[in-house]
C-alpha positions in Angstrom: 2.5 21.7 1.7 1.3 18.3 2.9 3.5 16.4 0.3 6.7 18.4 1.2 6.1 17.7 5.0 5.6 14.1 4.0 8.7 13.9 2.0 10.7 15.5 4.7 9.7 12.6 7.2 10.0 9.6 4.9 13.0 7.3 4.8 15.0 7.4 1.4 17.0 4.3 1.6 15.0 1.1 1.1 16.4 -1.9 2.8 18.9 -4.1 0.9 17.4 -7.4 -0.4 20.6 -9.4 -0.7 22.3 -11.4 1.9 19.1 -13.0 3.6 17.9 -15.6 1.3 15.5 -17.0 3.9 13.7 -13.7 4.3 10.9 -13.0 1.9 10.7 -9.4 0.8 7.8 -7.5 -0.9 7.1 -3.7 -2.0 3.9 -2.0 -2.2 3.3 1.6 -3.7 1.2 4.3 -2.0 0.5 6.5 -4.9 -1.2 9.8 -3.8 -2.9 12.5 -5.6 -4.1 15.9 -4.5 -7.7 16.8 -5.5 -9.6 19.8 -4.5 -11.1 17.9 -1.8 -7.7 16.8 -0.4 -5.1 14.0 -0.9 -6.2 10.6 -1.8 -4.4 7.2 -2.2 -5.0 4.5 -4.9 -6.3 1.3 -3.5 -7.2 -2.0 -5.2 -9.2 -5.1 -4.6 -7.2 -8.2 -5.3 -8.8 -10.9 -7.4 -9.9 -14.1 -5.4 -7.3 -16.8 -6.1 -6.7 -20.2 -4.5 -3.8 -20.3 -2.2 -3.3 -16.6 -2.0 -3.6 -15.3 1.6 -4.5 -11.9 0.5 -7.2 -13.1 -2.1 -10.0 -10.6 -2.4 -8.5 -8.2 0.1 -8.1 -4.5 -0.4 -4.5 -3.4 -0.7 -2.0 -1.2 -2.3 -0.5 -2.2 -5.3 2.6 -4.5 -4.9 4.0 -7.8 -4.5 7.0 -10.1 -3.8 10.7 -9.1 -4.9 11.7 -11.2 -7.9 15.2 -12.1 -9.1 14.9 -9.9 -11.9 14.2 -6.7 -9.8 17.1 -4.6 -9.0 15.8 -3.4 -5.8 12.5 -3.3 -3.9 11.8 0.1 -5.4 11.9 -1.7 -8.9 9.4 -4.4 -7.3 7.0 -1.6 -6.4 7.1 -0.1 -9.7 6.9 -3.4 -11.6 4.0 -4.5 -9.5 2.1 -1.3 -9.9 2.4 -1.5 -13.7 1.3 -5.2 -13.8 -1.7 -4.9 -11.3 -3.1 -1.4 -12.5 -1.3 -0.4 -15.6 0.3 2.6 -14.2 3.7 3.9 -14.7 5.3 5.1 -11.8 8.2 6.8 -13.7 5.7 9.6 -14.3 5.2 10.1 -10.5 7.5 11.8 -7.9 9.0 9.2 -5.4 8.8 10.9 -2.1 10.5 8.0 -0.1 9.6 4.9 1.8 8.2 3.9 5.1 9.8 1.7 7.4 9.4 -2.0 6.5 6.6 -3.9 8.2 5.4 -7.6 8.7 1.9 -8.8 8.2 1.0 -10.1 11.8 -0.1 -13.5 10.4 3.0 -14.1 8.5 4.9 -15.8 11.3 8.6 -15.5 12.3 10.0 -16.3 8.8 7.1 -14.3 7.2 7.4 -11.7 4.6 8.8 -8.1 5.1 7.0 -5.4 3.2 8.5 -2.0 2.2 6.0 0.8 1.4 7.2 3.2 -1.1 5.3 6.7 -1.3 4.6 8.4 -4.8 2.8 11.5 -5.8 1.1 11.7 -9.2 1.0 15.2 -10.2 -1.7 14.5 -12.8 -4.8 12.3 -12.2 -4.0 8.9 -13.4 -6.8 6.3 -14.3 -5.8 2.4 -13.5 -6.5 -0.3 -15.9 -6.8 -3.5 -13.7 -4.5 -6.4 -14.7 -5.3 -10.0 -14.0 -4.5 -9.7 -10.3 -6.7 -6.6 -9.5 -10.5 -6.9 -9.6 -11.0 -3.2 -9.2 -9.2 0.0 -8.2 -10.5 3.1 -6.3 -9.2 6.2 -4.8 -9.5 6.5 -0.9 -9.7 10.1 0.4 -7.0 10.4 3.1 -8.9 13.3 5.0 -12.1 11.1 5.3 -9.8 8.1 6.5 -8.2 10.3 9.0 -11.4 11.7 10.4 -12.7 8.7 11.9 -15.9 8.4 9.8 -14.8 5.2 8.3 -13.6 3.5 11.7 -15.1 0.0 12.4 -14.1 -3.5 13.2 -13.4 -6.5 10.9 -14.0 -9.9 12.0 -11.4 -12.4 10.3 -13.4 -15.0 8.6 -13.9 -18.3 10.3 -12.6 -17.0 13.6 -13.5 -14.5 16.4 -10.6 -12.4 15.8 -11.3 -8.7 15.4 -9.2 -6.0 13.7 -9.8 -2.4 13.4 -10.8 -1.4 9.8 -12.1 1.5 7.6 -15.0 0.9 5.2 -15.4 3.1 2.2 -17.8 2.6 -0.6 -18.3 -1.0 0.5 -14.6 -1.8 0.6 -13.0 -3.0 4.0 -9.6 -1.8 4.6 -7.8 -3.6 7.5 -4.7 -5.4 8.6 -1.2 -4.5 7.0 -2.8 -2.2 4.4 -4.4 -0.1 7.2 -1.3 -0.2 9.4 0.7 1.2 6.3 -1.9 4.0 5.7 -2.0 4.8 9.4 1.6 5.4 9.4 1.4 7.4 6.3 -1.4 9.6 7.9 0.7 10.1 11.1 3.6 11.5 9.0 1.3 14.1 7.2 0.2 15.6 10.6 1.8 18.8 11.5 4.6 18.5 14.2 
């Protein structure tokens, strides 16, 4: 079973958040659900906001660690509830991926820990103030190469690999997270 294989390959110890006040940390939730057509992952389009470097981007639900959060898992759960109205307490936690850094965040930039959950029943997101919309991305389609393309960063000549699905462009850190997730689902 795909989710069993994935669970056996994920890390089950998120990095600590104490002891390094200079490092910013965040967490995201990759919420998976199995459909007859195959597994899918819940994505969101962030609202456009002044001063937000991820404004309008397609992402996984998540955000920065806050003082009231017990740990990064708590951050991922809280942010998913705030952004998409989904309670991850009803989902199965499979583990977490290795923390990543956005390439544009600089040497003291943010470290993002992705947590992977499985929803046994279909869930319907209800967008909060930070999410413009939400959709399910079929993972077999993303893995097939049919969505592959190139994203040109606005105002520059920098290009990045991307996927385009139903008019949504997925690139950068979100694509790296999903690429790592897909790699872990492949048979050994």
